[in-house]
C-alpha positions, 0 to 999 in steps of 0.5 A: 261845910255844906252838904251838896246834893247827889243827882241821879236817876229821874233828876238828870232832866232838871238837874241844872234847875236842882243846882240853881235852887240849892246855890240860891238858897245857900246865897239867900242863907249867907253861905255865899255873901253878897260881893263875894265871887262863887266858885268857878264853872269847873269847880261847881262842876267838881262839887256836883259831878256834873258837866260845865254846861250844866253848871253854866245853865244854873249860873245863867239862872241865877243871873237872870233872877238877880242873885248874881252878876257875871264879870268877865275876867272875875266871874260870878258876883254875888249881888245884894238881895237887899238892893233898893227898890225903886217903884215902877209905877210910883214917884220918889226923888233920891233923897226920899229913898236915902232917908229910908235906905240903910248906909250912907247916901249923898249927891254931887252936882257935876253940871248946872246950867241955864240955856236953851233947849235945843232940838232934841231936849225941846223935842223931849220936853215938847218946847220950842228950841229957844225955850230955856231950860235948867240942864242939871247933871248929878251923881248919886253916891251909895256907900260911896260908890257912884251907882247912878248918873241922873241928867235932868232937863227942866223947863225955867218958866215952870220951876224958877230959881233953881240953884246948884244947892237945891239940885244936891239937896232936892229938886222935888223938895224944893218944887213942892216946899218952896214953889208950892207946886204939886208933882203928879204923875211921870211917864217911864220907859225903861232900857238896858244898853252898854255904859257910854264913855260918860257912864264910865267916866263918872260912875264906878262900872269897873266889870259891869258891862250894861247900864239900866236907862229909865226915862222920866217924863214929869208933870205937874197936876195940870198935865204940864210937862215940866221935867225930862231925866234920863237916869242911868243906873249901874245894874246891880245896886237896884231892882225895879218893882211893880205890883200887878193885878190880873184883870177879871176876864169875865167882864172883858 
């Protein structure tokens, strides 16, 4: 049984913040384990002797800070605070990530073709519409859940000899170890959108109403753009991290 702090007097103005902090600590301490559903707004309101509106504010803050995911018709799902981190400013393959994470991870290749880029992909890769491009669709499984859909478009003349098996293993590994080419940097764009019909078909999206989309434009060390990837992530399994340093304003 946990102790519920009574909030009175000067605390009233920041009541929802105190409730947020207390529930967050309970999640961190394991009182509410990952993948369980929190008590309802009404139950929390009774526990804390406050209004549902105050509880709603606290739960919204928990969601904004990555402690819970609100699922329509079910309630507030506690997220795994040990979610796998993707470095925003770095380049890491799924295989490299999988080797460092707990649990099990695997890749299935849903589609593998060599065809003309077409107008849209040609524009993304800055090539002619009739340029031959590998089109690869891969689903990433973690602990037997389908959580990432990667849609890769790779210029064939820059990456010859690709195969379905190599895509299932690691495209980056094939490029660097077998083709002996150096992958240097990427430009990334992040958006959050409603899941597409394809997301709902290929990923385990029950209860989730958003998808995190990362568009990667990947370059060799001679600044040649060779790959465009649209990586679609279920939002509960990952957090994207970066390190930022404030500039010395005195020197600007």
